[in-house]
N, C-alpha and C positions, 0 to 999 in steps of 0.2 A: 539628493538633499534632504535632511531631517525634517519631519513632521514638525507643524508649528508647535510652540510648548515643549519639545523635548530636546531641546539645544544642548541642556547640561548633562544628557546621559553620555557617560564616559563607560559604565561596566552594564553589561547586561545579562542576565541569566535567563535560559531558556529549559522548562522542564517538561520532557518529554519521555514517560517510561515505557509504554505499550500502548496497544498489542503491536506486533511486527510491522502489521499492515497500515495500523495507523501511524507509526512512528514514519513510514516510507513517504504517507500523505501529507506528513507534518514538516517533510523537507522542502515541500514547496512554500510553506509558510516562513520557513529559515532563510530561503532565498528572499523573500520580501522583508525580513527583519534585518539581515545583512545589506540591504540594498538602503534601507531607512536608516541606519548608522555605519555609515561606511568606515568611520575614524573610531568607531568605540570597540572595546575590548569584549567579545562576546563569548559566553560560556554555554555549553550543553550539558545539562545533567539529564542522563539516560540509564537504563538498565544494564549490567554485564553483558547480557547478550546481545546487546545494540552497538555496543561501543565501537566494533569493527567497521560498521557502516559508514563513521565518520574519521577514520583512521587517516584518510588523505584528503581531508574536507578544508580547505582554505579559508572559510567563513568562521570557524572557531579557534580560538585562540587556546582554549583547554575543552576536552571532553571528558567527563566524570562519570563515575559509577559508585554509588552505593546500593546494596541490597536491602532498601528498606523493608522487603516483603518476607526477607528470610525468615523460616518458622525457628532456627536456632540462635539467630542473632537479633532480633527482630528491634529491641529496646537497645542492644548495644549499637546498631546501624542507625535506628533514627536519631539516637543522640549525635554520633558520629556526622551523620546528614546535617542536624542543626549547625555543629561547630564549622562544617566547610563551608555552610551558606554565609554564616556570621563573619567568617573569617575573609568571604570574598567582598564585602563591603560593594555590594552590586547595588547602583542606582534604579535599576529596573528590572523587574521579574516576570515573565510571561509564561505562565502556566498552563501548559497545552493538556492536561489530565482531563478525563473524564470524571475520577473519582473523587472522593473527599478527602482521601489521604495526604495528599500534597497541601490540601487546603489547611489541613489538620497541622501539619507541621509549621505552615508559613503563620498560621494563627500561635503556634507556641513561640516561633520565632519573633511576633508582633507583641506578646506578652513580656518576651524579655528584654525588650526593645533593640533587638538585632534585624529588624525586617528592612528589606529593601525600601525606600522611599515611594516609589510607584508601583502596585501590585495589581496584576489583570490576570484571569482566569476564566477555563470554561464555565466554572461553575457559578460564578459571580457571588455577591453578597459578601459579608465579612470574612475574610481580612482584605479583602481587595479593595483597590480604590477606586477602580472604574469597572462598569459594570457591562458586559457585552449584551448585545440586542437578543442574540439569539442562545437562549440557555434549553432548548428541548432537548431531552436526552435522547429522544428518536430520531433527531436529525443527522444526516450523514456529516462524518467526521469533519469534511473540507470548512462547509459552511459556519459549523460551531466555531473551529480556530479562527476562520477568517473575522468572524465577529470580535474575538476576542483582540486582534489586532486593530482593527476597524474602530474599537471602544477608546484607543489612545490616539487614533488619526495617522495610523500605519496604512498605506493603502496596499492591496491584496491581487495585483494581477498575475501572478504565475499560478497556473491553472494545469500542471502536471510536477510529478515528482523530480527534484534536482539533487544527485547523488554523484559521488566524486569516485570513482574506482580507482585502484593503484594505477599508477602510470604504467608498468610494466605488463599489468593483464591486457591491455589494448594489443599488445603482441600476441598473446595468446589466442585471442578470439580471433584476430585476422587470420592467424594461422589456423585455426580450426575452419573457418569459412573457406581459405583457400582449399585445405586438405580435402573437404565434401562438396567443392563446389558448390558453395552457397553463392550465387548470382544475386545483387542488387535486385528486388523485386520480383524475385524468380522463385522463394520459398515463403512457406507458412509455417509459423511456428504453435505447437499444440502443447498445453500446460495439462495433462491429464490427471494430476493429483491434488492432494488437499493433507491437511496434516492427519494424523494417524486417528485421532480421535473424531475426526469429522468425515467418515467414510461415506455419509450420506449425501454429501456436497459433490461427490464424483459422479462424473456421468457415466463412467465404465470404459474400460479397456477396449471393449468390443465395437463400442459406438465410435469412439476415435479412431479404431481401425478401419472402419467402414468409413469414415470419414475420409480419412487419409486416402483410400482408394478413390472416393469420388471426386477428391480435390485433383489427384494425379490426373484422373480422366478429363477434367476440366482443363488441362493444361498446366497446373503448378508442376515444376520442376522436381523440387524436393519437398519434404516434408519434415522439418525438425521437431524431436522430441527432447522436452526440457522436465528434469524432475529431478527428485530429492532421495535419500535413503529409503524413504517411505514407499516409493514410487516404483522400485526396482522392475518388481514382477509385470505392473501394468506397462511401464515403458518397454520391456522386453515384449511383451506380446504385440505391442502397436507396432515395434519394429520389425517383426516378423511379416508384416503385410508383403514388403516388397524392399527390394535396394534402393528405391527411390527415398525411403525413409531414414533419416539421421537420427540414432539414438544419443544425446549427449548427456543422459543421465550419469551423475557423478564427475563429469568432466569441465564442470564451472562453477564459479563462487557467483555468491549471491548477486554481487556488483558486476560479474559478468553479464548478465541476463540482458539488462538494456543494450549495452553495445551490441550482442548478438541479435537482438531484435530490430535493431535501428535499421537493417537492411530488410526487413522481413515486409513482404505483402500486406500479410495482415498477421493476427495472433490471437488462437482461440482457445479458451481454457476454462477451468471450475472457477469457483469462489475460492481462491487460495491465495496465500501471500507472494507464491510467485508471480502471480498476475499484477500485483501492486508493483513489484521491482520492472516487468515488462512495460507496464505503463510509462516508464521513464523515458521509454524511447519515443513518445509521441506518435505511436504508429496506430493503424486502426486496429481496435481491440475488442472483441466479443466476449462477455462473460456469462457462462450458464449457469444460471441460478436455480436449485431447488428447494431447499429448507429455509435458506436464509433469505432476508428481506435486500433486494437490489438496491434499493433506495437506501439504505444503509450500508452496504459494504464494496458496492461497486469501486473498480480504482478511478483515481480522477483521470481527468484528460478530454479534451475536445472529442478526440476520436475514438473514446471508450462508449460501448454499448452494452447492456446487461439484458437478457432475456429470460423469461421465468413463465410457466403455465400457471395460469389462474385456477387455483381449486380452492376449496373449502379450507384444507388444511396448509395452504400456502404458509410460508415464513413462520413454522413450526419450530424451529431450531433445535428439533429433535435429534438425538443420537441414535434411535431405534424407530423406524418407520413402522406406523401405526394404521397407516392406510391400507385397506384389505388388498387395495392394488397397489401391492409392496413397491415402491419407488415410483409413484405414478408422476411425480413432479418432473423426473427427470427422463422417464419414459416419453412422456410427451412433446419433449424436442429431440426429435429424429436429425442422424445424419443427413438425411436427404435434403430436410428444410435448411439446415444449416449450410450444407456445400451451394443451394442454391441462392444464399443471401450473399454469398462471398462477394461478388461483384458491387452489391449496393454499399457493403461494408467498405472495400477500398475504396470506393468513389463518395464516401461520407455520406451516401442517401440513406442509411440505415440509422435512423432517428429516433432518439426515446418518444415514448407515447405511442407508437405505433402498435395496432392490434392486428393478428391475423386470425384465421380460420382455424378453428382446433383449440382455441384458448390462450393462445401464446400473446405475450405483452412485452413490448422492450420499455428500457427505462434508462 
């Protein structure tokens, strides 16, 4: 049922360009939008590297991308974007970006008389017709984007990412599970990587290997490693721990991650884009945060908990560690501690706001 006052909406444009993790989070809001306008034609404007995530998404009549951030074609692409939106004749635009770039483009569209009738965005203010209550740039992406929808009366009950893999990929995932003996609730997934430029966010292969040994000793039948091209060496080091470790590095597509994690007892990983995809499985997920603020970066979902050491340099977002005790934020989270928390994580008893001796806190 459509929200009151929006009955005339027939064409909707959703704008969400980046970052990858935020796009995955935004897929929860896309579900709320689709439910609010079941008979409207909804288009998604994203960036070229994200279009594949929505190739089989039934919520969108069209998914289109124009690289408005291109260094070589910036002005030409921005002009093409303006023409595309004008031609779309949208009744409503929902801008889920955190930057002023989309706001600037919509202002140009308004000045030229081609802006959608109803306009709402994270940033609020001109040229938006409705203002979200939450405009704190330090806030987590989810409540910020929920506030955008709530500003025009759209309910926001969806609490985890909603993504649609290609139908044939389910058979691939099921075959991998069968091949490696990954029985329901009998395996734990580890996510040891992060983007190449954010190596300080990595807990480290040695600690993940230690954790794998401890979890197996506690009765976990299989440990599954998921990683990308930048994590080949780390995944191989962890896999060398024992034959109970299944290294799926390079064997999965991004949208395969949630179906593979759907049968896991739990998921444990760094602050990485892979964790956001894993959160779509709605399984217990523990994220190990070091230099990044868990209040802003943790994946969404009721079963997701982030943990961080409370240090004077917490949330530094640095690329190079300047603490004399190098990488102290990650060293403080020990494999022994994580392994001991697994039963609580699985039972849903590991909650945000808890503190432990040694300066660890959950979020």
